[in-house]
N, CA, C and O of each residue as an XYZ file, in Angstrom:
424
protein
N      54.535     97.143    174.460
C      54.557     98.479    173.812
C      55.208     98.306    172.595
O      56.381     97.931    172.605
N      54.539     98.553    171.384
C      55.146     98.401    170.043
C      56.411     99.382    169.846
O      56.447    100.485    170.391
N      57.311     98.957    169.130
C      58.497     99.722    168.660
C      58.088    100.790    167.705
O      57.493    100.368    166.713
N      58.262    102.017    167.775
C      57.896    103.146    166.837
C      58.665    102.906    165.601
O      59.860    102.615    165.648
N      58.021    103.017    164.517
C      58.634    102.959    163.074
C      59.267    104.202    162.716
O      58.587    105.228    162.750
N      60.652    104.254    162.328
C      61.189    105.450    161.984
C      61.281    105.286    160.281
O      61.854    104.322    159.772
N      60.718    106.224    159.584
C      60.679    106.521    158.324
C      62.025    106.653    157.646
O      62.243    106.444    156.452
N      62.884    107.021    158.550
C      64.376    107.374    157.965
C      65.222    106.023    157.914
O      66.307    105.982    157.333
N      64.667    104.925    158.554
C      65.463    103.681    158.578
C      65.035    103.022    157.299
O      63.866    103.143    156.931
N      65.947    102.299    156.563
C      65.644    101.542    155.382
C      64.813    100.205    155.889
O      64.938     99.714    157.010
N      63.936     99.709    154.842
C      63.313     98.430    155.388
C      64.265     97.443    155.578
O      65.369     97.512    155.037
N      63.895     96.429    156.382
C      64.722     95.370    156.809
C      65.397     94.670    155.606
O      66.535     94.217    155.726
N      64.701     94.576    154.439
C      65.257     93.793    153.293
C      65.805     94.694    152.211
O      65.914     94.307    151.047
N      66.150     95.910    152.617
C      66.692     96.922    151.736
C      68.066     96.458    151.325
O      68.757     95.888    152.170
N      68.468     96.625    150.256
C      69.888     96.524    149.847
C      70.859     97.279    150.441
O      70.478     98.374    150.854
N      72.149     96.962    150.616
C      73.072     97.853    151.195
C      74.309     98.045    150.182
O      74.827     97.089    149.605
N      74.667     99.178    150.050
C      75.806     99.416    149.089
C      77.062     99.738    150.046
O      77.198    100.835    150.588
N      77.909     98.739    150.189
C      79.119     99.001    150.891
C      80.307     99.618    150.045
O      80.798     99.037    149.077
N      80.714    100.840    150.504
C      81.748    101.470    149.854
C      83.046    101.429    150.589
O      83.214    102.155    151.569
N      84.052    100.545    150.125
C      85.036    100.231    150.835
C      86.234    101.189    150.529
O      86.730    101.236    149.403
N      86.664    101.923    151.536
C      87.610    103.104    151.328
C      89.004    102.695    151.653
O      89.175    101.863    152.544
N      90.057    103.222    150.985
C      91.473    102.848    151.472
C      91.905    103.563    152.679
O      91.322    104.587    153.034
N      92.883    103.084    153.316
C      93.122    103.771    154.670
C      94.069    105.087    154.669
O      94.045    105.921    155.574
N      94.886    105.156    153.555
C      95.814    106.329    153.444
C      95.909    106.770    152.052
O      95.518    106.069    151.118
N      96.461    108.005    151.902
C      96.726    108.406    150.572
C      95.667    109.363    149.936
O      95.758    109.827    148.799
N      94.647    109.598    150.821
C      93.589    110.560    150.411
C      93.666    111.779    151.239
O      93.616    111.806    152.468
N      93.801    112.854    150.388
C      93.811    114.336    151.011
C      92.484    114.387    151.663
O      91.507    113.781    151.222
N      92.475    115.139    152.745
C      91.277    115.413    153.620
C      90.254    116.120    152.642
O      89.085    115.749    152.751
N      90.534    117.064    151.725
C      89.497    117.642    150.889
C      89.005    116.584    149.879
O      87.874    116.776    149.433
N      89.652    115.541    149.467
C      89.304    114.594    148.532
C      88.310    113.736    149.362
O      87.215    113.445    148.879
N      88.687    113.314    150.645
C      87.936    112.495    151.241
C      86.491    113.159    151.650
O      85.456    112.494    151.600
N      86.516    114.401    152.020
C      85.205    115.169    152.178
C      84.285    115.105    151.072
O      83.091    114.825    151.176
N      84.993    115.419    149.846
C      84.218    115.473    148.664
C      83.592    114.212    148.322
O      82.442    114.202    147.882
N      84.352    112.996    148.514
C      83.920    111.710    148.369
C      82.729    111.377    149.282
O      81.743    110.790    148.838
N      82.838    111.765    150.578
C      81.702    111.611    151.719
C      80.460    112.351    151.166
O      79.354    111.811    151.200
N      80.659    113.663    150.624
C      79.626    114.434    150.300
C      78.889    113.781    149.049
O      77.665    113.861    148.953
N      79.627    113.165    148.141
C      79.064    112.643    146.988
C      78.300    111.461    147.289
O      77.254    111.206    146.693
N      78.820    110.678    148.259
C      78.055    109.421    148.731
C      76.738    109.763    149.464
O      75.759    109.021    149.386
N      76.743    110.891    150.166
C      75.618    111.403    150.796
C      74.517    111.843    149.773
O      73.332    111.568    149.964
N      74.939    112.513    148.718
C      74.140    112.867    147.559
C      73.643    111.617    146.755
O      72.558    111.705    146.181
N      74.387    110.428    146.675
C      73.899    109.288    146.222
C      72.866    108.608    147.084
O      71.923    108.050    146.523
N      72.955    108.605    148.329
C      72.038    108.219    149.415
C      70.686    108.840    148.995
O      69.674    108.187    148.743
N      70.799    110.176    148.954
C      69.531    110.844    148.647
C      68.733    110.394    147.439
O      67.504    110.339    147.401
N      69.592    110.067    146.423
C      69.068    109.694    144.988
C      68.406    108.158    145.213
O      67.348    107.772    144.716
N      69.206    107.466    145.996
C      68.683    106.052    146.063
C      67.453    105.849    147.024
O      66.709    104.871    146.956
N      67.322    106.862    147.914
C      66.203    106.804    148.828
C      66.316    105.523    149.782
O      67.383    105.040    150.161
N      65.096    105.074    150.090
C      65.109    103.964    151.039
C      65.335    102.476    150.330
O      65.341    101.470    151.040
N      65.503    102.399    149.022
C      65.752    101.347    148.287
C      67.128    100.654    148.626
O      67.210     99.428    148.698
N      68.103    101.410    148.812
C      69.519    100.952    149.024
C      70.061    102.014    150.109
O      69.930    103.238    150.090
N      70.700    101.210    151.047
C      71.392    102.186    152.140
C      72.888    102.100    151.880
O      73.521    101.046    151.829
N      73.411    103.384    151.713
C      74.971    103.408    151.362
C      75.647    103.545    152.568
O      75.376    104.479    153.323
N      76.665    102.557    152.886
C      77.464    102.518    153.968
C      78.925    102.668    153.504
O      79.330    102.116    152.481
N      79.696    103.428    154.285
C      81.223    103.534    153.966
C      81.844    102.649    154.913
O      81.425    102.538    156.065
N      82.837    102.012    154.459
C      83.697    100.957    155.365
C      85.007    101.609    155.080
O      85.456    101.618    153.934
N      85.670    102.185    156.141
C      86.976    102.436    156.024
C      88.036    101.413    156.451
O      87.898    100.817    157.519
N      89.060    101.197    155.675
C      89.947     99.989    156.122
C      90.761    100.364    157.384
O      91.258     99.464    158.062
N      90.895    101.521    157.682
C      91.542    101.820    159.060
C      90.563    101.470    160.217
O      90.992    100.836    161.181
N      89.309    101.847    160.157
C      88.328    101.549    161.151
C      87.833    100.214    161.159
O      87.557     99.706    162.246
N      87.666     99.502    159.988
C      87.125     98.193    159.930
C      87.996     97.356    159.059
O      87.493     96.939    158.016
N      89.287     97.038    159.349
C      90.060     96.337    158.403
C      89.545     94.822    158.203
O      89.658     94.248    157.119
N      89.056     94.314    159.171
C      88.596     92.807    159.028
C      87.355     92.812    158.010
O      87.176     91.869    157.239
N      86.579     93.839    158.050
C      85.358     93.910    157.128
C      85.860     94.043    155.640
O      85.355     93.377    154.737
N      86.881     94.942    155.439
C      87.294     95.278    154.200
C      88.082     94.083    153.575
O      88.009     93.807    152.377
N      88.884     93.356    154.530
C      89.642     92.231    153.908
C      88.701     90.981    153.729
O      89.033     90.077    152.963
N      87.584     90.939    154.407
C      86.708     89.906    154.186
C      86.121     89.842    152.798
O      85.665     88.792    152.348
N      86.138     90.984    152.120
C      85.675     90.834    150.687
C      86.810     90.547    149.674
O      86.599     90.509    148.461
N      87.958     90.360    150.204
C      89.139     89.909    149.248
C      89.266     90.873    148.062
O      89.527     90.379    146.965
N      89.130     92.012    148.157
C      89.211     92.922    147.083
C      90.674     93.168    146.725
O      91.539     93.130    147.600
N      90.964     93.424    145.424
C      92.237     93.644    144.981
C      92.601     95.167    144.827
O      93.766     95.550    144.717
N      91.499     96.013    144.829
C      91.679     97.449    144.717
C      90.690     98.235    145.692
O      89.522     97.925    145.925
N      91.328     99.207    146.159
C      90.244    100.212    146.931
C      90.560    101.604    146.369
O      91.677    101.977    146.010
N      89.442    102.317    146.340
C      88.195    102.035    146.694
C      87.378    101.113    145.830
O      87.611    101.057    144.623
N      86.416    100.375    146.396
C      85.450     99.625    145.489
C      84.203     99.652    146.241
O      84.112    100.060    147.399
N      83.109     99.136    145.432
C      81.855     99.105    146.239
C      81.216     97.926    145.909
O      81.378     97.407    144.805
N      80.333     97.340    146.972
C      79.680     95.972    146.715
C      78.234     96.106    147.113
O      77.952     96.453    148.259
N      77.351     95.859    146.262
C      75.946     95.892    146.386
C      75.388     94.444    147.122
O      75.570     93.386    146.520
N      74.806     94.450    148.248
C      74.408     93.283    148.846
C      72.970     93.532    149.248
O      72.432     94.608    149.509
N      72.425     92.227    149.242
C      70.958     92.147    149.766
C      70.971     90.878    150.617
O      71.342     89.783    150.194
N      70.535     91.124    151.853
C      70.446     89.776    152.912
C      71.596     88.845    152.720
O      71.445     87.630    152.595
N      72.773     89.462    152.698
C      74.002     88.631    152.758
C      74.594     88.205    151.355
O      75.719     87.725    151.219
N      73.719     88.434    150.351
C      74.097     87.991    149.016
C      74.690     89.077    148.116
O      74.036     90.097    147.898
N      75.909     88.896    147.585
C      76.446     89.943    146.747
C      75.784     90.003    145.419
O      75.703     88.984    144.733
N      75.334     91.075    145.044
C      74.647     91.442    143.825
C      75.414     91.995    142.692
O      75.221     91.695    141.514
N      76.369     92.891    143.167
C      77.184     93.563    142.205
C      78.477     94.043    142.928
O      78.378     94.448    144.086
N      79.725     94.018    142.283
C      80.903     94.560    142.759
C      81.784     95.165    141.648
O      82.098     94.552    140.628
N      82.144     96.400    141.938
C      82.942     97.216    141.008
C      84.101     97.901    141.743
O      84.043     98.271    142.916
N      85.164     98.033    140.929
C      86.207     98.938    141.533
C      85.942    100.397    141.360
O      85.140    100.710    140.481
N      86.505    101.336    142.078
C      86.232    102.696    142.035
C      85.181    103.124    143.088
O      84.852    102.399    144.026
N      84.729    104.240    142.880
C      83.573    104.859    143.652
C      82.178    104.749    142.810
O      82.186    104.763    141.580
N      81.168    104.655    143.457
C      79.872    104.625    142.701
C      79.411    105.989    142.173
O      78.718    106.722    142.880
N      79.801    106.343    140.900
C      79.506    107.702    140.498
C      79.274    107.619    138.971
O      79.539    106.595    138.341
N      78.836    108.587    138.475
C      78.533    108.840    137.077
C      76.913    108.620    136.938
O      76.250    108.076    137.821
N      76.364    109.120    135.701
C      74.956    109.262    135.537
C      74.239    107.865    135.538
O      73.049    107.732    135.823
N      75.115    106.796    135.178
C      74.451    105.403    135.001
C      74.422    104.623    136.402
O      73.817    103.552    136.448
N      75.000    105.084    137.446
C      75.082    104.325    138.563
C      73.874    104.052    139.365
O      73.676    102.953    139.884
N      72.979    105.162    139.478
C      71.779    104.975    140.110
C      70.833    104.009    139.505
O      70.336    103.127    140.205
N      70.539    104.128    138.177
C      69.721    103.226    137.547
C      70.314    101.728    137.639
O      69.577    100.752    137.775
N      71.549    101.653    137.563
C      72.282    100.308    137.654
C      71.959     99.726    139.083
O      71.365     98.662    139.257
N      72.386    100.489    140.006
C      72.210     99.953    141.422
C      70.742     99.512    141.739
O      70.486     98.446    142.299
N      69.812    100.404    141.343
C      68.412    100.236    141.572
C      67.941     98.866    140.890
O      67.284     98.008    141.480
N      68.319     98.796    139.722
C      67.899     97.502    138.940
C      68.498     96.346    139.482
O      67.819     95.332    139.644
N      69.822     96.388    139.813
C      70.497     95.196    140.505
C      69.771     94.828    141.807
O      69.424     93.674    142.059
N      69.547     95.955    142.678
C      68.845     95.636    143.886
C      67.524     95.113    143.900
O      67.044     94.603    144.912
N      66.865     95.226    142.734
C      65.502     94.644    142.548
C      65.511     93.178    141.943
O      64.568     92.398    142.080
N      66.630     92.903    141.290
C      66.647     91.513    140.723
C      67.137     90.557    141.912
O      67.899     90.867    142.828
N      66.515     89.314    141.680
C      66.831     88.252    142.598
C      67.114     87.004    141.923
O      67.402     86.000    142.575
């Protein structure tokens, strides 16, 4: 029996934007606003890039594996290859075109 295709899932080769978040020091309202902004970013990026948040409390080994010197930061990856890394959160009017252009380059 074939596996049903879910249009809400990104293609297997879609890029992933990992947003690495710090463990402490963020007020609940700020964290909620950050997550809402990331959800809006996901809507803008569509199926081209999947936005994943990685919290240092929940997934410390994942965050530490990126050897980042500051949190938050974000890393754009496709098939295990790092395409872009920047400190801070992915925001601003130029971030969507930047992410899309980087995700398409090989």
